[in-house]
Structures are given as structure tokens and as C-alpha cells.
N, C-alpha and C positions, 0 to 999 in steps of 0.2 A: 425947645423942649427935647428931651432925649428920646431915642427910639425905644420901643418896647423891649423887654428882656428876652422875648421870644427870638429865635434865630434871626440875628441882625441882617445877614446877607439875604436870607429869604424875604424879609420884609422890604429890603431895599430893591431887590429885583422885582417884587410884586408891585411896589410903588412905581418903579420905572415903567413896567408893562402897562399899568393903568394910566399913568400920566402921559404916555406917548400916544394914546389913542386920540384920534381927531376929535376936537371939541371938548376934551377933558378939562374940567375946572381944577387947575393945578393947586390953587390956593385952598380950595375946599378939600382937596385930596390931602394936602399937607395937614390940615386941621384934623382930619379923620385918622391920619397915621400918627398924630401926636408930635409933629415936628414943626419947626418954624419954616416959613417960605424960603428964607435964606439957605437953610439946610437942604430943602427939597431941590431948589435950583442948582445948588452946588453938585448934588449927585447926578442931576440931569446933565449938567455940563461935563462931568467926568465920564459919564456913560457915553455921551456923544463922541468924546475923544478916544476913549480906551475900551469901550464896551463893558462887559461884565467885570473884567479885571479892575476897572477904575472904581468899582464900588467897594473894594477891600480897604480896610483901615491901614494895612501895612503893605509892604512890597513882597510879602511872602506868597508868591504866586505858585499854584500847584503845577507840577510837571505835566499833568494830563487831566482831562475831564473824565471823572468816573462814569458820567452818563453817556459819554460818546462811545460809539461802536468802534472797536479796534480796526485799523486799516486792513489788517490781514483778514479779518472776519468779513469786512465789506467786500474785499476782492473774492472771497469764497462765495458770497451771495451772488455777485455778478457772474461768476463762472458757472454756477449752477443754473442761473437764469438763461445764460447763453446755451447751455446744454439742453435745457428743458424750457423753451420759450412759453409754454402754456401753463407752467407752474406758477402758483401764487405764493403769498407770504407764508401760509400755513405749511404747505408742502416743503418749501425750501427750508424753513426753520426746523422742521422735523428731520429732514434728510441731513442737515448739518449736524444735528445732535447724534443721529445714528452713525455718522461717519467719524464722530469724535472730534469735530472741528470747532466745537463751541456751542453754547446755548444762547439763542437770541430770540426775542419776542417776534411773533409773526407781524405785528404792527411795525416793528423796527425794520424788518425786511422790506415791507411794502414801502416805507418811507425812503429807503435806499434806492429802490427801483424807480420811484417817482423822481428822485434827484438826478438820476442818470437817464431820464426820459425813456425808460423801458416799459412804462405803463401808459397807454394812451387813454384819451377821454372815453372811447367806446368800451374799453376793458373795465374802466372804473364804473361805468354805468351798468354794465352787465353783472358786475360783482355785487351791486346793490339793487336788486329787483324791487324792493319796497322801501319806503321811507317812514320811519317812526314819526308819529305826530310830535311836534314841538311848538312852543309859543314863539311868536314872531320876534319878540324883543327880550333882551335880558331884563330880569327882575319882574317880569309879568307873573311868574310863578316860581316859588321855591318849594322844594320837597324836603321834608325833615323826618328823621326817625332815629331810633337806636339800633345798632347792629348787635343784637344779642348781648353776650357778655363773654369776657375772657377771664379765667381764673388766674390770680397771681398770689404769691405767698402773703401779700399785704391785704388781700381781699379781691373782690370782683372788679373788673374794669368794664364799663359800659361805653363803647364808642358811640358818640353822638355825631351824626352826619347831617349836613345841610348842603343841598345842591340846587343850582340854578337850572331851570328846565331848558331854556334856550341854548345855553352855552355848555352845559354840564360842568361849569366852574364850581369847585367846592369852596364854600365860604367858611365851613367849620368842620373839623375832624378832631374832636376832643375826647380825651380819656376821662370819663366821669366815674365817680365812686357810686353814684346812685342815679336812678331814673326818676327823679323828682322834679316837680314844677319849679321849685326855687333854683335848682341846678340849671335847668334849661333856660330859665329867665336870665340868669347871670351870663351864660354863654351867648344867648341871643343879643343881649344888650351890647356886648363887645362887638359882635358882628354888625349890628345896626349902626354903631358909631363909626365903623370903618367903611362899610359898603352902602349904608343908607337903608331905606325901607323898601320892601317889595310891594307889589299890588296884592298878591295873594300867597298864602302858605298852605300847603296841603299836608295832612298827617293822617295816621290811621286812627281807629276809634278807641284804642287802648290808652291807659294812663301813660303819661300825664296830659295827653292831648285831649282826650274825650272820655266817654264811658263805654266800656265793652258791653255792659248789660243794656244800655240805652243808646244805640248808635246815633250820633249827631248831637248829643247833649253837650253843652259847652262846659269847659272846666275853667278854673281860675286863670290858668295860663292862656287859654283861648280868649277869655274876656280882656286880658291885658293887651293881646295882639289886636283885638277889635277896637279897643280904645285908642290904639296907635293909628287907626285908620286902615289896618290891613284886613283884607278879606280872608276868612278862615274856612277851609273846606276839609272834609273827611273822606277817606277812602271807603269804598263799599265794604261791608263786613266780609271777611274771608276772601277778599280780592286784592292781594298785595300789588298786583300789576298796575293799580291806579297810581301808585307811587313808583312806577316802573323804573325810572331813571335812577332813583336813589337805591332801589333794589339791585340794579345792575352795578352801581357803584360799590355796594356791599360785596358783591361777588368778586370784583377786582381787588377790594381791600383784603378779603379773605385769602384770595389766591396769591397776592403779591406781598402781603405783610404778615398776616396772622398764621397761615398754615405752616406747621413745623417749627413755630417759634414760641418762646415763653418770655415773660417779662417779670422782673422782680417786684415792680411796683408801678403806680400810675405814671410817675415821672419818666421811667424808662420807656413805657408804652407811648407816652406823649412825644418823646424824642423821635421814636420810630415813625409815629404818625406824621409829625412835622416834615421829616425827610421825604416820606412818600408823597405827602400832599404837594410839595414843591415839584416833584417829578410829574405827578398826575396833572397838575394845572398848567405847567409851563414847558414840559419836555415830552410827555407821552403822547404820541399821535392817537387821535380818536377816530375810529372807523366811521362812526355816525356823523362826524363833522368833516368828512372828506379828508381825513388824516391831519386836520388842523388840531391845534391844542385848545383846550377850554379857555385859557387866558386870552387867546387871540380873538375870541368871540364875545368875551365879557366886557361890559361897561358898568361902572358904578352907578347906583341909583341917584337920581336928582332929588329924591325926597330924603331930607336929613332926619336923624333921630331927634325928637324934641326934648327940651330940657325938663318939661313937665307934661303930664297927660292932659289932653284937651278936656274941657268940660263936657258933661253928658247933656245934650240938648235934643229936643224933638220939635216937630212941626206944630203949628197952631191948631191943626185939626186932629191931632193925636190925643187919645185918652192916656194919660200917664198914670201908671200904677206902680207902687213900691212893692217889691217882692218880699215876702215874709221870711221868718227865720228858717223854716223848713224847705225853702225854695219854692213856695207856693204863692200864687197870686189870686186875688178875689176880683171877680168882674161880674157885675149885674147879678149878685147873689150866688154865684157859683165859684168853686175852687178849682184851680188848674195847677198841675205840677209842672214846674219849669226845670230849675237846676238849683241845687243848694249853693253853688258858686255865685248865684245872683242875689243872695240874701242881702237885703238892705239897699239894693240898687233899683233905680227906676227903669221900667220898660214901657214901650208904647204899644197900645192896642189900636189898630188901624182898620177901619171898616173897608171891606171889599166893595168896589163899586157895583151897583145893580144886583147885589146879592145880600139881601137882608138877613141878618142873623149870623153872618160869617165874618170873622175878623182874623187878620194876621197879627202876630205878636213879634215885636222887634226889640232888640237891644242895639241901639244906634243903627248902623246899616245892616246888621246881621239879623236875618229872619230866624226866629226861634221855633216857630210853628204856627198852627192855625187852630182856632177854636170855633165851634159851631153851636150857637145857642138853641138851634132847632132840635138838637139831640136831647134825649131824656137824661 
């Protein structure tokens, strides 16, 4: 099968990065990238012999790598470090700019210093006095959100972002025309087919994830994720830091891609997003990862995207109730409001042990809430 029409070299490099991880299921990876095993092993063999240059379709090899720091600029970094041994990446980068010797990111400066053994382990530890919480394994938690919007002559562009909590690997950076459930579902389906399913996805309480007026209420999009076996969680209202890593990703996207730029349409914006996503995942050193790249920490999920949604089933001791048209359920003569997205679907009412009159209400593994028959 052919490669996707999306940037072919980007896809090949991403395929190589994931396939070369220890224990990677290469045949499964080929299936997710839409290529035959023969094609996958051909590119792996070329990469082993020639590196990234071997992934090109032709022999038109660039004279230089645009992402590489110029040798003269690297020498200027080293000279300033020798002159000021206590200076770190931020001070050196700013001084180089003030001297008119070039603009370079502080993270790039730090990477150069590491490569030349000018930053020891003690200095690295001192520069990171605290460690942000992260999940222990890739795909344990993904964070998803829209990054505001960008105006174009063809209409608004809403960047959809999806980030792995452990590795900061970006699975999706898509230029969307609307912030709708159907749009997100299409994009997530593509991601799931490539990278597999996560254990949990966290989103804020706004549309299309949830209900801003009733925090925690499930939407049609959330129900689809739950049926796929994914745990869905919502950020605390007015606390964007709950999705902190994706918010930090938005800051980088704004600073490095959106600021000072305009796009004619969604296609031009998507091209810029694809280029920057490649740099972010595979080239840009990440301070929170010890200057490693997100791709070096990421592994694809072992849970594949299913061909069809699993059936809705509950335990033998559950009381199964079908939700009515207005999103309400009736239980023991009383009505309870759940969510209009649940209309026509079965939910389980599960008695709490040793607490007569109190019940939890579930949709599959997702707890919707609790009802108390002792209340008037």
C-alpha cells in the first residue's frame, strides 16, 4: 500500500524512529502506517546503511540541514561559554543576539554544551530544582484541546492538539475549520489507527468534550471514547493547568509558529504545522526530558483501534436502565438527569455496599454520578 499523502519524508522518519525502538512490533507498525512489510523493511535497511538520506526517493540530497546549527554559530556558543563558564543557555543565546552573531534557541545552546561535555551532571540537577509530575509510561494519559483560533481569509483555523503526557510526543496538530465533535472524531480515528489507543484522555469541560454549564457531563464524543475502552477525564473548571503539558505545547506553538505569521487557508496552515511538528517531535531538545526529544521517549500503544465498537455489557448484579429522549433515567419511581448524549443507551445502576439507598450510575466503565433515594 502507498504512503499517506502527508509529508512522505516526515512519515518515513517517524516510522523509522518508532520501528527502531526495542521490542517494537514492526509488522503492526507497517499496518498502522498503511504500508506493506516489504516496504517497511526496505526503508529500515536503507536507513541502516545511509541514515536519513537513504529515505529519500531520489538522489537529490540537500547541501545542508536547515535544522542544524551553523558551525560558526556553534563556535560562538563555545567561545562565550569559555569566557563565562557560569552562563547557561538563556544568557548565551541572548548575548549572541545582542552581539549580532545570530539567533539561536536557548535549548539549542544547552544541547551544544552537552555535546562538548561543558555541562556536568551536577549543573543539570541544579538547573532543575523541581520535576513536573508525569505518567510513568507512554499512552497512560493523552491531553487534548483546541489552541484558540487563527483568522485566515478563508475562515477561522482551529489548531487541534494531542499530546502524550509521559513523552510530550505530539500525536496530532491539525488545522480544523470547526471545533465540532465530528471533526475531532475524524482526527482521533486517524491517530488511533497509527498510534493505537491510550489508557486515558483528559480534556477541559467545554464543547465538544463536555458541558461548560454542567462540568463532568459526558458528550457524544466522550461516549465514543468510553466505548473504545478509553478512560475519559475532565479538567477542573477554570484550572487549565490540569492539562498543563498541552497548555505548554500551545505556548511553544504560538511562539514558534503562530506569532507574526498569517495563513491564506487551512492548507497553508497545515503545511506549517506539519513542518513544526517534525521539528518538535524529533529535533527540538526538551528541557523537561533532560534535553531529549519527545520521539526518543515515545512508544506506540499495544492496544489497536478496533474495526467495530464493542457491545455494551454490564454485570449480572447491575440494574440496567435505558436513558430516555431528554437524557433522563427513571429508577424506583424517580427521575434523574444524566446527559442528552446518552439518550437510547443503557446505563447500569449499581448499589453501594453497606449503604442502603445509595447507588452509582455507570456507562460501561465510566462513573456518571451517584443517586440517593433517601433524599426527598
